[in-house]
N, C-alpha and C positions, 0 to 999 in steps of 0.2 A: 158642252163640247161638240154636240151634234150640229149646232149652228155654225161652228167653225169648219167642221167637215163639209157641211152643205155648201158653204160659201167659199171654201178654200182660203179663208183669211186666218191669220193668227190673232190671238187675243192676249190681253194682259190683265191679271187679277192683282189688284193692290188691296193688301190688308191694312186697314187704317183705323186708329183710335184718334188720339190728338195729333198723331204723326203717322207717316207711312211706316209700317212695321215689316212688310215684306212685299216683294214683287214676284209674281209667277207668270213667266211667258208661256203661253200655250200654243202649240201648233195644231193644225187640224188632226183630230182623232185623239188628242190627249185628254185626260180627265181633269177636271177642275179639282183643286185641293178641297177636301171636305171639311177641314178644320182651319179656322182663320187665326192669325197671330194678333196679339194685342189684347186690350180690355176696354174698360169704359171711358168716357170722356171723349166723344166723337167730334171731330172737326173735318169738314170737307174742303177746307182751304188748301191743305197740302195735296189732296187728290186733283183738284183743278189746276193747281200750280204745276204739277207733274204732267197733266194732260197738255198744258200750254208748252212745256219744255219738249215733250215728246212730238207735238204737232210741228215743230220746226224741222224734223227729220222723217217723221212717219205720216202716213196717210191714215187719219183716224176717221172711222165711220160714225162713231158715237160713243157715249158713255152710259153704263147701266150702273146704278148704285143700289145696293140692298141695305136698307137702313131703317131705323125707327123715326128718322127725321128730327131727332133731338140733337141738333148739330149746328155748327157754325157754317154759314154759306158765304161764298164770295159775293161781293157787291153786284157784280154783273156775271151772268153765265157765259159759258164758252159759245163760240159761233159754230156749234155743231149740236145734233140731237142729244138730248139728256133724258133718260128714262129712270125714274126713281121708283124702286119697288119698295113700298112702305109697309112696315108691320103695324103701323098706327093709323089713325084717321087724319093725321097732319097732312098738309099739302106743301110741296116745295115752292120756292118763290120763282123758279124758272124750270123749264122742261115739262115733261108729262109725269104726273104722280099716278101710280096704280097701287091700290091697297091689295095686299096679299095676306092670305091666311097662314097662320103658323099652327103646327100641330104641337101641342104640349107633349113633353116627354112622358111616356107611359111608364109607371113603375111596375116592375114584374114581381110576382109573388116569389118569395124566397123559400 
């Protein structure tokens, strides 16, 4: 959310598994939802279809996807920057892929 505040832009978070489960529009200063809707079985086809739909009326600076990259991809990427933040060693067929580390949930002593 600080990136939105720094740029004065608004953002859109799409929760997606095999379909888009939720859309969260964020204005500068708003916090990103901490919990995503949906479950397993990921496909990014719906995400990029929604991006194409929004691009008809909105000015889109880019797309950032947080994923394990075990997903369906469109045949051709959009004509805008795409950043894939991947929790695995996989590489996306378009855009830039950056591997991120995840912290396993620590169990607390009861």
